[in-house]
N, C-alpha and C positions, 0 to 999 in steps of 0.2 A: 212211230210219231212223225206227226206233222209238223214241217218248219217253221208254218206260219203261226204253231203254239209256242215255240222255240222260245222262250221270255229271250236268252241271249241272242245278242248281235253283233255280225262279223264290224270288223274296222278298218278304215283303209288305213291307216299309221297306226303304230303303238307308243306308249308314255315316251318323253325321251329322255324318263331317266332308267330307262332300261336299257343294258347293251347289248345283252347276248340274244343271238339270234333266236333261241328256242323259246324265251320271253317273250318278244316280241311277236312271233309266228303264234304261241297258246294264247295273249291277249287280243290280238287283233281278228285271231277265229273263234273266238270265245268261248274256250275253255279254262278259263281264270280269270280272277281281279283280285288285281293287287289292295287289300288291305291296309298295310304300313311294309316299312321294308323288313323283307326277309319272312311275312306272312302273307298267305295268298288263300282266299275262296276258290275249291275246285265247284266252279259252275258243270248244270248238267251233264257238258257234252266233256269236261274234263272228269270229272265224278263214274262216266261210265267206262273213259279210257282206264281212269285210276284201276277200277275192279276187275277193269280185264287183265289188265298187270296182274293182281291180286291174285288173280286164279290159275294163273299159269303157273305163280310162284308155287302159292297153296298145291295145285297139282302135283309139283316135282319135289317138294318137300314131303309131304304123304307117300311118295314110292319109296322113299330110303328109309319110312318107319317114323316121319316124326307127329307129333297129336297137340293138335291145337286148343288154344287156352286163350285168355285173358288176363292181362295184370291191368293192376292202377293205375294211375299215370300220378297220385300223391302216393308220395314216399316218407316212411317213417324215418327220420334221421340217427336212431340209435343202430337200426342194422348198418348202414353209410357209415359208422364211427366206429363197427367192428373191422371193415377192412380197410380204414383209412383214406375213406373218401368222401366225408361228406368237408371237409375244410375245403374252403374256396382256394385256397392257397395250395392243394393238392390237385385239384380238379377247379378249374377258373371260368366254367360254362353252366354252371348250375342255376336254374329259375326256382326261387325259395319267396316264401308266403308262410303266412300265421295264419290259423285259427281265432277266431273272438275269446277265446279264455286265454291267448296266447303263444300256444302251442307251432312251433316252427314244425315246416313241412317245405318237403323239394318236389319239384314235380320235373317226374322219370327224365333223363338223359337217355339210359339205357337202363335193362333188367337184368345185370348178372345178381344182384345181392338180393330183391325179394325173390328170385326165383328161387335161388340156391334156401333162403329160410323156409319158403313152402314146401323143398324136398325133404327137409328134414322130418316133415309131416310122415312121410312116405316112402322112404329110404333108409330101411334099417339091416338088411340084409342082401348077400351076392343075387340073390332069387328076382330080388325090386330091380335090375339092373339088366341090361343100360335100358337108360329112357334119355330121350329126343322130344323136348317142348317147344312147340314155338307159338308165334301169337304176328298176327298185325296191330302195332299201335302207335298213337301217336306220340312224338317224344318232343321232348322242350331243349334248346342250347342254344342258351345266350352269348350266341355268337358278336364278338366285338365289331364284327362287321357282315352282315349279310349280305351279299351280291349273287347271281348268274341265275339270276328268277327263281324256281322251282330246284336249282342245281344246288344250291344251299342256304336254309333257312332257318328260322329261330322254331318253328313247327313244323314238323312232316313226319309222314308215313314212314313206318321200318316194318319191315318182318325181320322180327331177331329169333334164331333159334340156340337153344343150350341143351347140347348132347353133358349126359350123366351118365360116363363109365366105369366099369371095375378099375380095368388096368390101363397100360399105356397102348398094349395091342390093341385092344377093342377100341379104343379110341380112334386108333392110327385109321384102323378099317372104315368107321364111321368120316371120318375126316377125311378119306380120300371117295365115299360117296358121295359126299355135301359137293365135294370139288366135281366130283360130275355132276349132278344136279346143276351145280350154278351153270355149268358150258350149259346143258341143256336150255337150262331159262333163259338163256341169251339167244341161244340160237332159236329158240322160238318166236323170241321179238323184234329177231331180224338184223339184229348187230353180233352174233355169231362169230363172223370171219373175221369181226376188227375190234375184239376184246378178248383181249390177254388175259392169264392168269399172270401175276407179278409178286415177286418175291418182295418182300418190306420187310423193317423191322419188326421183333416178335414184340419189341418193349419188354418186360421185366417177366414176361409169361414163357417167351422161345425165342429159340435165335428168329423165326421165321415167324410172320403170319400172312397170307394171302390175298391180295387184294387181285381187285376183278377190274381191268383199266380199258377201257374204251376209244380209241383213237378216233381223235380231233384237233385242230391248229387250235381251237378253244380253251383245250381243256387246260385245268388248273395244274396239275400235275407232269412232271418230268419223269420217262420213263426209259431204258433203253430193253428193245426188241431185237431177239434171234428169230426172224422169221420162221427158218426152216425149222427151228423147235419148237416153235410156237408156246414160247415162254419169254418173260421179260424179265427185268430188276426195275426195283423204284431207283433212282438217283439215289436219295437217300444211303442205300445199303451197296450200291454199284462199286466194289470197293476189287483191289484184283485179289484179293482174300478169298470174297465170298463167291469171286466170277471164278477162282479156279474150284473153288467148293464144290461149287453148280457143272462145274466141265462145261463154262461157259470160255468165248476167247473174243475180248473186246473188238476186235476187230470184224465178226461178224454181227455185233450189236449195232442198230439205229436207233438215234437217239427221235422221241416224236413227244409230242405233248399228246395228254388223255386226257378223262375224264373215269372219273373210282366209281361203279354202279354194284360192286358190293366188296365184303371179305371177310373173310373165318381165321378163329384167333386157336391156336392151344393156350387155353388157359389152367393146364396142369391144377393144380390144389391151390391156386393162386386166391379163391373163394370160399373151397371146401372147407379147407383149414380151419381161417377166423371164424366163421359160422357153422364148427362142429359138423358137417356133413359126414358123416363117416358111417361104411358101412362092417357089418362080420363076414367074414370069407367062409370056407365050408369046416375050416377048424373052429371055429369063432374067434378068431383074430378081429380087431378092428383093424382099416383103412381109408383114409382120405379118400373119397370120389374123385376120378377125375374129369376135367369138364373143357368143354371148348363153345368159340361164342361163333355166329353165324348170321351177319348183318346183308340185308339188300334195303337201301332206301326207297322207298316207291316210286317218291316225286324226284329224285335223281334223276331213276330210269328212262320214266316218263318225260324228262327237260334232256335225258341223253336222247332219246329216240327222235323229239322232235328237232334237235341241234345235228343230229347227225345225218339223219333220213331225208329233210327235209328237202324242198329246193327252190327256184326262184319265183314257182307262183304260190306259194305254202308249206303245211305239213304232209308227208307221206306216211298214213301208219300201214302199219305190218297186219295184216291178216287179224294177226293174236292180239293184237292191241286196238283194235280199229274201234270208238263206239260204236258204229252199226255195221255188220254184214254189206250193205247195200244202202247205196244214196240213190233216189228214184227220183228222177228229175223231168218236171214238166216242162217242155223250154216252148209248148202252144198251150199256154194258161188261158188266154182269151175265147180259144175252138173248143166248143159244146162237147165235140166230137172226144177230140185229147182228151180232155179233162175228166169226161166217165170211162175212156179207158184205164186214163192214169189211177183211177180213184178205185176202177175195178183189179186193174193191177197189185195196187199197191195190198190193197184184203188179200188176194190170191199168195202174195208173198211173205204178209204175216202169218196166214193160214197154214202158209207150210214150214212155221220155223223160225224163219228168216228176223233180223233184227232189220230195220228199213228206218231212213229218215228218208221221208218224203216232203221233197221241195213241191211244193203246193200254193206258192205264192204267186202273186201278181205282179212280177216282175220282170225289166229285158232280160232276153235267152244271154246276152254277154255277160250282164250280173251274176244271173244264178251260178252260169258255171265258172266265174272267177268263183265267188264264194266254195262252191263244191270244190276246187283245188286247193280254196286257203284252209279248209277244213280238213283235207287228207283223206276220207274214207276209202277204203281200197278200192272199193267195186262202183262204179256210176254207170245207172242203166237211165239209157235218155228216152223219155218219149213225146214224141210228137207227131206234126201230120202226114211226115215221109213215114215213120215207122209203122202209123193206121193203115198207109195205104201199099205199104210190102208186106204186110203183119212182122216183120221183124224189126228188133229194139238194137239198138247200136249199144254195146256194153265197152265201157273205158275203163281202163287199169290204170290208175293214179303210181303203181309204182311203176309196171314198165314203158307206160304211154301207150300203150298196144290199143287197137279198134278192132271188135269186134262184132258181126251181128248173129244174134239169136231168135228165133221161136221163143213167145212168151212159155210157150210145154217143154222147149227144153231149158231156160232159164229155171223153171218151178220144177223141177228135175234136179239141182243145184251144177248143171254143165257150164253154168257162167263163171264159176271157181275155178273151173280146169281148161277158161279161156285165156 
């Protein structure tokens, strides 16, 4: 993509009502546009980054046997009444609407109920299990106060996977695989070293759920971390009794702030029983299906990356979340030789399968480099009069700050990725 054709523009300042660093940088860099409180449009760069995050998650879900589908946002109240989650006194963040004929509908805030109902058409025998179905879908939550940009919104994209198992053993085996898959996701996205699997309340479903919390001083949650054991406990459940059960000592725990980037729940038969999702075992006896729920908010992950990986210059995307692989910057746009070199180089990079944001704009060098640092693409390649003379191009790594020089041939071979 030529930057001159990118309709989004960088800004020197963020809206005064945005208090989180992530929202400020994402707006200034032209990744998102605020429509209203808690509702954001993904601009081209933002959509590209979101799709990159989505693909990382998809790959890890597929590795553990996930199958992708897409459920509807519009929800039938009758299904939710069976599980006692339609009443506003029970669930206080519904968005509800009506058809022209007066029929009431809801906008899905999660999808345990509709998917469980669907599975009653597909699960009859033990031979039909297990099933691990997931989707990427927009959720709607009528939050009383939406804040912190895309870290907590009223409309957001979520990956939600639901597991359907014959028995507790089968469920537990998958649950552990899901934990490892989540760890892989956050390592690939550059926050694995600061993201802890955190014991939290299991609510009515089980003793514990597991959150994945990323450390940051601006986080909404308080957790207690055992750095040696690489696990944490949410403040809400951090009692002496719980610590003893987990084999943790309070003296080894560090109190920190964090952002929740994912969670997994044991659901047991909470939804399968009221919705009559049962199967016949080898003896023909009927049993309710054992379920689990596994969520990641993609906007929340994107906002967390912007929050914890950015620096004083702007965003810093890890390679697997960067909207483009390369930011090609012509710092001599008025010189004909430099323009031709940059144009040819751009075409060669694209022909070699690389995604490239090419800054072909006629602007001052300082403005271009400042914009590049604000946008945060990991690899910056500088084209100018000096590089034409030397035959080598300057490679800047936005993550590490390192600068190296390399020939076009080596760059096209992908060696820049190891620079």
